GUVEX-434067 format. One record per residue: residue number from 1; residue in three letters; x, y, z of N, C-alpha, C in turn. Coordinates in steps of 0.02 Angstrom, whole numbers. Layout:
N
<NUM, 'ALA', <X, Y, Z>, <X, Y, Z>, <X, Y, Z>>,
...
// end
This chain:
214
<1, 'UNK', <4557, 4068, 3003>, <4516, 4051, 3061>, <4559, 4017, 3114>>,
<2, 'UNK', <4607, 3975, 3092>, <4649, 3941, 3141>, <4691, 3992, 3178>>,
<3, 'UNK', <4718, 4042, 3140>, <4758, 4094, 3172>, <4715, 4132, 3222>>,
<4, 'UNK', <4654, 4150, 3202>, <4611, 4187, 3247>, <4597, 4148, 3311>>,
<5, 'UNK', <4584, 4083, 3304>, <4570, 4041, 3362>, <4630, 4036, 3408>>,
<6, 'UNK', <4689, 4026, 3379>, <4750, 4021, 3420>, <4766, 4087, 3453>>,
<7, 'UNK', <4757, 4141, 3415>, <4771, 4207, 3443>, <4724, 4223, 3501>>,
<8, 'UNK', <4661, 4206, 3493>, <4613, 4218, 3547>, <4630, 4178, 3609>>,
<9, 'UNK', <4651, 4115, 3598>, <4669, 4072, 3655>, <4731, 4101, 3691>>,
<10, 'UNK', <4780, 4125, 3653>, <4840, 4154, 3683>, <4823, 4218, 3720>>,
<11, 'UNK', <4779, 4258, 3693>, <4758, 4320, 3725>, <4721, 4305, 3790>>,
<12, 'UNK', <4677, 4256, 3788>, <4640, 4237, 3848>, <4688, 4211, 3902>>,
<13, 'UNK', <4738, 4173, 3881>, <4787, 4147, 3928>, <4824, 4204, 3961>>,
<14, 'UNK', <4845, 4254, 3922>, <4881, 4312, 3950>, <4835, 4350, 3998>>,
<15, 'UNK', <4773, 4357, 3980>, <4725, 4392, 4022>, <4716, 4356, 4088>>,
<16, 'UNK', <4712, 4289, 4086>, <4703, 4250, 4148>, <4765, 4254, 4192>>,
<17, 'UNK', <4824, 4253, 4162>, <4886, 4259, 4200>, <4887, 4324, 4239>>,
<18, 'UNK', <4871, 4379, 4206>, <4871, 4444, 4239>, <4815, 4450, 4290>>,
<19, 'UNK', <4757, 4422, 4274>, <4701, 4424, 4321>, <4717, 4386, 4384>>,
<20, 'UNK', <4748, 4328, 4377>, <4765, 4287, 4435>, <4814, 4325, 4481>>,
<21, 'UNK', <4864, 4356, 4452>, <4913, 4394, 4491>, <4879, 4454, 4526>>,
<22, 'UNK', <4839, 4490, 4488>, <4807, 4550, 4516>, <4757, 4533, 4571>>,
<23, 'UNK', <4720, 4479, 4561>, <4669, 4460, 4610>, <4702, 4437, 4675>>,
<24, 'UNK', <4756, 4399, 4669>, <4792, 4378, 4730>, <4822, 4438, 4766>>,
<25, 'UNK', <4846, 4486, 4729>, <4879, 4544, 4759>, <4830, 4591, 4791>>,
<26, 'UNK', <4772, 4603, 4760>, <4725, 4654, 4783>, <4657, 4628, 4804>>,
<27, 'UNK', <4644, 4563, 4794>, <4579, 4536, 4810>, <4531, 4546, 4752>>,
<28, 'UNK', <4480, 4503, 4746>, <4433, 4507, 4689>, <4397, 4574, 4686>>,
<29, 'UNK', <4380, 4602, 4744>, <4344, 4666, 4744>, <4390, 4725, 4731>>,
<30, 'UNK', <4454, 4715, 4739>, <4502, 4770, 4729>, <4529, 4775, 4659>>,
<31, 'UNK', <4505, 4732, 4615>, <4530, 4731, 4546>, <4472, 4745, 4498>>,
<32, 'UNK', <4482, 4792, 4453>, <4432, 4807, 4402>, <4450, 4778, 4335>>,
<33, 'UNK', <4401, 4771, 4292>, <4413, 4744, 4225>, <4464, 4787, 4187>>,
<34, 'UNK', <4456, 4854, 4192>, <4501, 4898, 4155>, <4574, 4888, 4176>>,
<35, 'UNK', <4585, 4878, 4241>, <4653, 4869, 4266>, <4683, 4804, 4240>>,
<36, 'UNK', <4644, 4750, 4243>, <4669, 4685, 4218>, <4685, 4690, 4144>>,
<37, 'UNK', <4642, 4722, 4106>, <4654, 4728, 4034>, <4717, 4770, 4021>>,
<38, 'UNK', <4726, 4823, 4060>, <4785, 4865, 4051>, <4849, 4825, 4065>>,
<39, 'UNK', <4848, 4785, 4119>, <4906, 4745, 4137>, <4922, 4694, 4083>>,
<40, 'UNK', <4869, 4669, 4050>, <4879, 4619, 3997>, <4895, 4652, 3929>>,
<41, 'UNK', <4896, 4719, 3927>, <4911, 4753, 3865>, <4854, 4751, 3815>>,
<42, 'UNK', <4792, 4749, 3842>, <4733, 4743, 3799>, <4685, 4802, 3812>>,
<43, 'UNK', <4640, 4813, 3765>, <4591, 4867, 3774>, <4532, 4842, 3815>>,
<44, 'UNK', <4502, 4888, 3851>, <4445, 4871, 3894>, <4389, 4837, 3855>>,
<45, 'UNK', <4376, 4862, 3795>, <4321, 4835, 3755>, <4332, 4763, 3734>>,
<46, 'UNK', <4395, 4741, 3731>, <4409, 4673, 3710>, <4392, 4621, 3763>>,
<47, 'UNK', <4379, 4643, 3823>, <4365, 4595, 3878>, <4307, 4549, 3861>>,
<48, 'UNK', <4254, 4577, 3832>, <4193, 4539, 3822>, <4197, 4489, 3765>>,
<49, 'UNK', <4253, 4489, 3730>, <4264, 4435, 3681>, <4285, 4371, 3717>>,
<50, 'UNK', <4304, 4376, 3781>, <4329, 4319, 3819>, <4285, 4299, 3878>>,
<51, 'UNK', <4253, 4348, 3909>, <4212, 4334, 3969>, <4150, 4378, 3968>>,
<52, 'UNK', <4094, 4351, 3991>, <4032, 4391, 3991>, <4030, 4444, 4046>>,
<53, 'UNK', <4067, 4432, 4101>, <4066, 4479, 4157>, <4126, 4466, 4202>>,
<54, 'UNK', <4133, 4507, 4253>, <4190, 4501, 4298>, <4188, 4436, 4337>>,
<55, 'UNK', <4129, 4414, 4358>, <4126, 4352, 4397>, <4153, 4293, 4358>>,
<56, 'UNK', <4138, 4291, 4293>, <4164, 4237, 4251>, <4241, 4241, 4247>>,
<57, 'UNK', <4268, 4301, 4245>, <4341, 4309, 4245>, <4371, 4284, 4310>>,
<58, 'UNK', <4341, 4303, 4366>, <4366, 4282, 4432>, <4363, 4206, 4437>>,
<59, 'UNK', <4308, 4176, 4413>, <4302, 4103, 4416>, <4357, 4069, 4377>>,
<60, 'UNK', <4369, 4093, 4316>, <4422, 4063, 4275>, <4491, 4076, 4304>>,
<61, 'UNK', <4500, 4135, 4334>, <4565, 4150, 4366>, <4577, 4105, 4426>>,
<62, 'UNK', <4525, 4091, 4464>, <4532, 4045, 4520>, <4554, 3976, 4496>>,
<63, 'UNK', <4523, 3952, 4442>, <4544, 3888, 4414>, <4617, 3890, 4394>>,
<64, 'UNK', <4639, 3944, 4362>, <4708, 3950, 4341>, <4755, 3951, 4401>>,
<65, 'UNK', <4738, 3987, 4453>, <4781, 3989, 4513>, <4793, 3920, 4541>>,
<66, 'UNK', <4740, 3881, 4547>, <4748, 3815, 4577>, <4782, 3766, 4530>>,
<67, 'UNK', <4771, 3773, 4465>, <4808, 3732, 4418>, <4883, 3744, 4426>>,
<68, 'UNK', <4902, 3807, 4432>, <4973, 3824, 4440>, <4999, 3799, 4506>>,
<69, 'UNK', <4959, 3805, 4559>, <4981, 3782, 4625>, <4993, 3707, 4626>>,
<70, 'UNK', <4948, 3670, 4595>, <4954, 3597, 4592>, <5015, 3578, 4550>>,
<71, 'UNK', <5026, 3614, 4495>, <5084, 3600, 4453>, <5149, 3615, 4489>>,
<72, 'UNK', <5152, 3669, 4528>, <5211, 3685, 4567>, <5226, 3631, 4619>>,
<73, 'UNK', <5173, 3607, 4651>, <5180, 3554, 4701>, <5211, 3492, 4669>>,
<74, 'UNK', <5185, 3473, 4610>, <5210, 3413, 4576>, <5283, 3422, 4555>>,
<75, 'UNK', <5300, 3482, 4530>, <5369, 3495, 4509>, <5416, 3494, 4569>>,
<76, 'UNK', <5393, 3522, 4624>, <5436, 3528, 4683>, <5455, 3461, 4712>>,
<77, 'UNK', <5409, 3413, 4710>, <5423, 3349, 4742>, <5444, 3295, 4692>>,
<78, 'UNK', <5448, 3312, 4628>, <5464, 3262, 4578>, <5531, 3228, 4593>>,
<79, 'UNK', <5530, 3162, 4597>, <5590, 3123, 4608>, <5611, 3117, 4681>>,
<80, 'UNK', <5575, 3150, 4727>, <5592, 3145, 4798>, <5554, 3088, 4831>>,
<81, 'UNK', <5584, 3052, 4878>, <5547, 3003, 4916>, <5494, 3038, 4959>>,
<82, 'UNK', <5440, 3003, 4978>, <5383, 3035, 5011>, <5401, 3076, 5073>>,
<83, 'UNK', <5445, 3051, 5116>, <5462, 3087, 5177>, <5497, 3153, 5160>>,
<84, 'UNK', <5544, 3150, 5114>, <5580, 3211, 5094>, <5534, 3259, 5057>>,
<85, 'UNK', <5489, 3230, 5017>, <5441, 3272, 4980>, <5396, 3311, 5028>>,
<86, 'UNK', <5373, 3279, 5081>, <5330, 3313, 5129>, <5369, 3367, 5166>>,
<87, 'UNK', <5430, 3351, 5187>, <5471, 3401, 5221>, <5485, 3460, 5175>>,
<88, 'UNK', <5499, 3446, 5113>, <5514, 3500, 5065>, <5452, 3543, 5053>>,
<89, 'UNK', <5393, 3512, 5050>, <5331, 3549, 5041>, <5321, 3598, 5099>>,
<90, 'UNK', <5332, 3575, 5160>, <5324, 3618, 5219>, <5374, 3675, 5217>>,
<91, 'UNK', <5438, 3659, 5203>, <5490, 3710, 5200>, <5474, 3763, 5147>>,
<92, 'UNK', <5453, 3740, 5088>, <5440, 3786, 5033>, <5381, 3832, 5049>>,
<93, 'UNK', <5329, 3802, 5075>, <5268, 3842, 5088>, <5281, 3894, 5142>>,
<94, 'UNK', <5320, 3875, 5193>, <5331, 3920, 5250>, <5396, 3959, 5244>>,
<95, 'UNK', <5419, 3970, 5183>, <5481, 4005, 5171>, <5469, 4081, 5168>>,
<96, 'UNK', <5522, 4120, 5180>, <5517, 4193, 5172>, <5496, 4212, 5100>>,
<97, 'UNK', <5521, 4174, 5051>, <5504, 4189, 4982>, <5428, 4185, 4971>>,
<98, 'UNK', <5397, 4133, 4997>, <5325, 4128, 4988>, <5288, 4182, 5026>>,
<99, 'UNK', <5311, 4198, 5085>, <5279, 4253, 5123>, <5279, 4317, 5082>>,
<100, 'UNK', <5334, 4330, 5047>, <5340, 4393, 5010>, <5310, 4390, 4940>>,
<101, 'UNK', <5288, 4331, 4918>, <5264, 4322, 4849>, <5189, 4316, 4847>>,
<102, 'UNK', <5154, 4369, 4864>, <5081, 4366, 4867>, <5052, 4353, 4798>>,
<103, 'UNK', <5071, 4392, 4749>, <5042, 4386, 4682>, <5061, 4321, 4647>>,
<104, 'UNK', <5119, 4293, 4665>, <5142, 4231, 4632>, <5131, 4170, 4675>>,
<105, 'UNK', <5111, 4178, 4737>, <5107, 4123, 4784>, <5041, 4085, 4784>>,
<106, 'UNK', <5033, 4045, 4835>, <4973, 4003, 4841>, <4911, 4046, 4850>>,
<107, 'UNK', <4855, 4029, 4818>, <4794, 4068, 4826>, <4761, 4062, 4894>>,
<108, 'UNK', <4778, 4010, 4933>, <4743, 4000, 4996>, <4752, 4059, 5045>>,
<109, 'UNK', <4814, 4076, 5064>, <4821, 4131, 5111>, <4804, 4199, 5081>>,
<110, 'UNK', <4812, 4205, 5015>, <4799, 4269, 4982>, <4725, 4284, 4977>>,
<111, 'UNK', <4683, 4233, 4969>, <4613, 4245, 4950>, <4559, 4219, 4996>>,
<112, 'UNK', <4576, 4175, 5043>, <4523, 4144, 5083>, <4475, 4194, 5115>>,
<113, 'UNK', <4498, 4247, 5148>, <4450, 4294, 5179>, <4407, 4329, 5127>>,
<114, 'UNK', <4435, 4346, 5069>, <4396, 4380, 5017>, <4345, 4333, 4986>>,
<115, 'UNK', <4366, 4272, 4970>, <4320, 4225, 4937>, <4261, 4208, 4982>>,
<116, 'UNK', <4272, 4209, 5047>, <4217, 4194, 5094>, <4159, 4242, 5086>>,
<117, 'UNK', <4171, 4300, 5058>, <4118, 4351, 5049>, <4091, 4352, 4978>>,
<118, 'UNK', <4113, 4307, 4936>, <4091, 4306, 4866>, <4032, 4258, 4857>>,
<119, 'UNK', <4012, 4249, 4796>, <3953, 4208, 4780>, <3966, 4134, 4795>>,
<120, 'UNK', <3912, 4095, 4805>, <3921, 4023, 4816>, <3958, 3989, 4758>>,
<121, 'UNK', <3947, 4013, 4697>, <3980, 3981, 4640>, <4056, 3992, 4643>>,
<122, 'UNK', <4077, 4052, 4662>, <4149, 4065, 4668>, <4179, 4029, 4728>>,
<123, 'UNK', <4141, 4024, 4783>, <4166, 3987, 4840>, <4174, 3913, 4823>>,
<124, 'UNK', <4127, 3887, 4782>, <4133, 3817, 4761>, <4195, 3807, 4718>>,
<125, 'UNK', <4212, 3856, 4676>, <4272, 3852, 4634>, <4334, 3850, 4679>>,
<126, 'UNK', <4335, 3894, 4729>, <4391, 3896, 4776>, <4396, 3830, 4814>>,
<127, 'UNK', <4339, 3803, 4837>, <4339, 3740, 4873>, <4365, 3682, 4831>>,
<128, 'UNK', <4348, 3682, 4767>, <4372, 3629, 4723>, <4447, 3633, 4715>>,
<129, 'UNK', <4474, 3693, 4710>, <4546, 3701, 4705>, <4581, 3679, 4768>>,
<130, 'UNK', <4554, 3697, 4825>, <4582, 3676, 4890>, <4583, 3599, 4894>>,
<131, 'UNK', <4529, 3568, 4872>, <4525, 3495, 4874>, <4580, 3463, 4831>>,
<132, 'UNK', <4596, 3493, 4774>, <4649, 3467, 4732>, <4717, 3472, 4767>>,
<133, 'UNK', <4728, 3527, 4801>, <4792, 3535, 4836>, <4796, 3484, 4894>>,
<134, 'UNK', <4742, 3476, 4930>, <4742, 3429, 4985>, <4752, 3358, 4960>>,
<135, 'UNK', <4726, 3342, 4901>, <4733, 3274, 4874>, <4806, 3257, 4861>>,
<136, 'UNK', <4845, 3307, 4838>, <4916, 3295, 4827>, <4952, 3279, 4891>>,
<137, 'UNK', <4937, 3317, 4945>, <4969, 3304, 5009>, <4945, 3238, 5038>>,
<138, 'UNK', <4881, 3222, 5029>, <4854, 3159, 5055>, <4889, 3099, 5022>>,
<139, 'UNK', <4905, 3105, 4958>, <4940, 3051, 4924>, <5009, 3039, 4955>>,
<140, 'UNK', <5044, 3093, 4973>, <5108, 3086, 5007>, <5099, 3051, 5075>>,
<141, 'UNK', <5048, 3071, 5110>, <5036, 3043, 5177>, <5016, 2969, 5173>>,
<142, 'UNK', <4979, 2951, 5122>, <4963, 2879, 5113>, <5027, 2840, 5099>>,
<143, 'UNK', <5073, 2870, 5060>, <5136, 2837, 5045>, <5178, 2828, 5108>>,
<144, 'UNK', <5166, 2870, 5158>, <5202, 2864, 5222>, <5167, 2817, 5271>>,
<145, 'UNK', <5113, 2785, 5248>, <5081, 2734, 5290>, <5016, 2754, 5323>>,
<146, 'UNK', <4992, 2814, 5311>, <4928, 2835, 5340>, <4870, 2806, 5299>>,
<147, 'UNK', <4816, 2788, 5333>, <4757, 2763, 5298>, <4722, 2818, 5260>>,
<148, 'UNK', <4674, 2799, 5218>, <4640, 2846, 5174>, <4609, 2905, 5212>>,
<149, 'UNK', <4568, 2889, 5262>, <4533, 2941, 5300>, <4582, 2984, 5340>>,
<150, 'UNK', <4629, 2952, 5372>, <4678, 2989, 5412>, <4720, 3035, 5368>>,
<151, 'UNK', <4741, 3010, 5310>, <4781, 3050, 5264>, <4743, 3112, 5241>>,
<152, 'UNK', <4678, 3104, 5227>, <4637, 3161, 5206>, <4631, 3212, 5262>>,
<153, 'UNK', <4621, 3189, 5323>, <4615, 3235, 5380>, <4681, 3272, 5392>>,
<154, 'UNK', <4736, 3236, 5389>, <4801, 3267, 5400>, <4818, 3317, 5345>>,
<155, 'UNK', <4800, 3301, 5283>, <4813, 3347, 5228>, <4773, 3412, 5236>>,
<156, 'UNK', <4711, 3405, 5259>, <4669, 3465, 5271>, <4700, 3508, 5326>>,
<157, 'UNK', <4722, 3475, 5379>, <4753, 3511, 5434>, <4819, 3544, 5412>>,
<158, 'UNK', <4858, 3509, 5372>, <4922, 3534, 5348>, <4913, 3601, 5312>>,
<159, 'UNK', <4867, 3602, 5263>, <4858, 3663, 5224>, <4824, 3718, 5265>>,
<160, 'UNK', <4779, 3699, 5310>, <4747, 3750, 5353>, <4800, 3785, 5395>>,
<161, 'UNK', <4845, 3746, 5424>, <4897, 3776, 5467>, <4948, 3816, 5426>>,
<162, 'UNK', <4970, 3789, 5370>, <5020, 3825, 5331>, <4992, 3889, 5302>>,
<163, 'UNK', <4932, 3886, 5274>, <4902, 3946, 5244>, <4887, 3997, 5299>>,
<164, 'UNK', <4865, 3974, 5357>, <4853, 4020, 5412>, <4916, 4054, 5435>>,
<165, 'UNK', <4970, 4016, 5439>, <5034, 4045, 5461>, <5059, 4098, 5412>>,
<166, 'UNK', <5053, 4084, 5347>, <5075, 4132, 5297>, <5031, 4194, 5298>>,
<167, 'UNK', <4965, 4185, 5305>, <4920, 4243, 5307>, <4936, 4287, 5367>>,
<168, 'UNK', <4948, 4257, 5425>, <4964, 4296, 5485>, <5032, 4330, 5478>>,
<169, 'UNK', <5081, 4293, 5451>, <5148, 4322, 5442>, <5145, 4383, 5396>>,
<170, 'UNK', <5106, 4379, 5343>, <5100, 4436, 5298>, <5068, 4496, 5331>>,
<171, 'UNK', <5026, 4484, 5381>, <4992, 4538, 5415>, <5035, 4573, 5467>>,
<172, 'UNK', <5091, 4543, 5485>, <5134, 4570, 5537>, <5182, 4623, 5509>>,
<173, 'UNK', <5188, 4679, 5545>, <5234, 4731, 5525>, <5306, 4714, 5544>>,
<174, 'UNK', <5314, 4676, 5598>, <5381, 4660, 5622>, <5407, 4595, 5589>>,
<175, 'UNK', <5462, 4598, 5553>, <5489, 4538, 5521>, <5503, 4481, 5570>>,
<176, 'UNK', <5526, 4498, 5630>, <5541, 4445, 5678>, <5477, 4408, 5699>>,
<177, 'UNK', <5423, 4444, 5707>, <5360, 4412, 5725>, <5335, 4367, 5669>>,
<178, 'UNK', <5341, 4392, 5607>, <5321, 4352, 5549>, <5362, 4288, 5544>>,
<179, 'UNK', <5428, 4295, 5554>, <5471, 4236, 5550>, <5455, 4186, 5605>>,
<180, 'UNK', <5439, 4211, 5664>, <5422, 4167, 5719>, <5358, 4127, 5704>>,
<181, 'UNK', <5310, 4159, 5672>, <5249, 4123, 5653>, <5264, 4068, 5603>>,
<182, 'UNK', <5302, 4085, 5551>, <5318, 4035, 5500>, <5359, 3978, 5529>>,
<183, 'UNK', <5411, 3995, 5567>, <5456, 3944, 5593>, <5422, 3901, 5647>>,
<184, 'UNK', <5380, 3932, 5687>, <5345, 3893, 5738>, <5299, 3842, 5707>>,
<185, 'UNK', <5264, 3863, 5654>, <5220, 3816, 5618>, <5260, 3761, 5585>>,
<186, 'UNK', <5316, 3779, 5555>, <5358, 3730, 5520>, <5384, 3677, 5569>>,
<187, 'UNK', <5409, 3700, 5625>, <5436, 3653, 5675>, <5381, 3607, 5702>>,
<188, 'UNK', <5323, 3636, 5717>, <5267, 3597, 5744>, <5243, 3545, 5695>>,
<189, 'UNK', <5237, 3564, 5631>, <5214, 3517, 5580>, <5265, 3461, 5570>>,
<190, 'UNK', <5328, 3478, 5568>, <5378, 3426, 5558>, <5381, 3378, 5618>>,
<191, 'UNK', <5371, 3405, 5677>, <5369, 3361, 5736>, <5309, 3314, 5732>>,
<192, 'UNK', <5253, 3340, 5710>, <5193, 3298, 5705>, <5202, 3241, 5656>>,
<193, 'UNK', <5237, 3255, 5601>, <5246, 3204, 5550>, <5311, 3165, 5557>>,
<194, 'UNK', <5348, 3177, 5610>, <5409, 3140, 5622>, <5464, 3157, 5573>>,
<195, 'UNK', <5467, 3221, 5552>, <5517, 3243, 5504>, <5572, 3283, 5539>>,
<196, 'UNK', <5629, 3290, 5506>, <5683, 3330, 5534>, <5660, 3403, 5540>>,
<197, 'UNK', <5679, 3434, 5594>, <5656, 3503, 5607>, <5698, 3555, 5572>>,
<198, 'UNK', <5758, 3537, 5548>, <5800, 3588, 5517>, <5774, 3603, 5447>>,
<199, 'UNK', <5787, 3663, 5424>, <5762, 3685, 5359>, <5814, 3669, 5306>>,
<200, 'UNK', <5799, 3622, 5262>, <5846, 3601, 5212>, <5821, 3621, 5143>>,
<201, 'UNK', <5866, 3644, 5100>, <5847, 3667, 5034>, <5860, 3611, 4984>>,
<202, 'UNK', <5809, 3570, 4973>, <5817, 3516, 4924>, <5819, 3545, 4854>>,
<203, 'UNK', <5852, 3510, 4810>, <5857, 3534, 4741>, <5835, 3480, 4694>>,
<204, 'UNK', <5814, 3500, 4635>, <5796, 3453, 4583>, <5859, 3418, 4558>>,
<205, 'UNK', <5851, 3363, 4520>, <5910, 3330, 4493>, <5954, 3376, 4452>>,
<206, 'UNK', <5924, 3428, 4422>, <5963, 3475, 4382>, <5995, 3530, 4423>>,
<207, 'UNK', <5985, 3528, 4489>, <6016, 3578, 4532>, <5974, 3640, 4542>>,
<208, 'UNK', <5912, 3641, 4519>, <5870, 3700, 4525>, <5835, 3698, 4593>>,
<209, 'UNK', <5843, 3751, 4631>, <5810, 3753, 4696>, <5735, 3759, 4687>>,
<210, 'UNK', <5697, 3719, 4723>, <5625, 3717, 4713>, <5586, 3745, 4773>>,
<211, 'UNK', <5619, 3783, 4817>, <5580, 3819, 4867>, <5530, 3863, 4832>>,
<212, 'UNK', <5477, 3883, 4867>, <5418, 3911, 4834>, <5437, 3961, 4782>>,
<213, 'UNK', <5451, 3936, 4723>, <5476, 3976, 4668>, <5426, 3977, 4612>>,
<214, 'UNK', <5388, 4032, 4605>, <5337, 4034, 4554>, <5365, 4031, 4484>>,
// end
């Protein structure tokens, strides 16, 4: 029984990993249960051992996406002073790597337009994940001397601008136009927060580059 329980949990985890990638890449309506199960190396019939329907899968996948996004944020800034951590967050989010990493990147620019057309329950799931991401940025801003309310407002604006810039950059056919969108947003945000405008690649103590690296 213990083996069965562990195996089921591992299978569900693999299913969620593939569902999260597929949903970010193609949107919730563009992904079918059969495709997700195929990507996970599972049979279509096995789906219902883990989820009652597709909406339940999308809800759990949304939770997984935001858990991973919050974990990446924490890893990226670990050991950095607040000012450098904020600058590094902006650089990482608005990097070419993130622009090109739809399936592995942040769920905000990948899914916001699609989620807006989904059920209230799924929109609430998305909103809760967004709030978690904003809370991490707000903590940095409080450490830089902003008050509670101001930090929350600035964090909301930060993610709205960064996610919007990445979404627009991905929609552009011309690489130069996409780069101008990303870089313009990066420079404007750093000016607003009194950060250096140059793009610096901070590294972890072990030398691992932490730009938006899924």
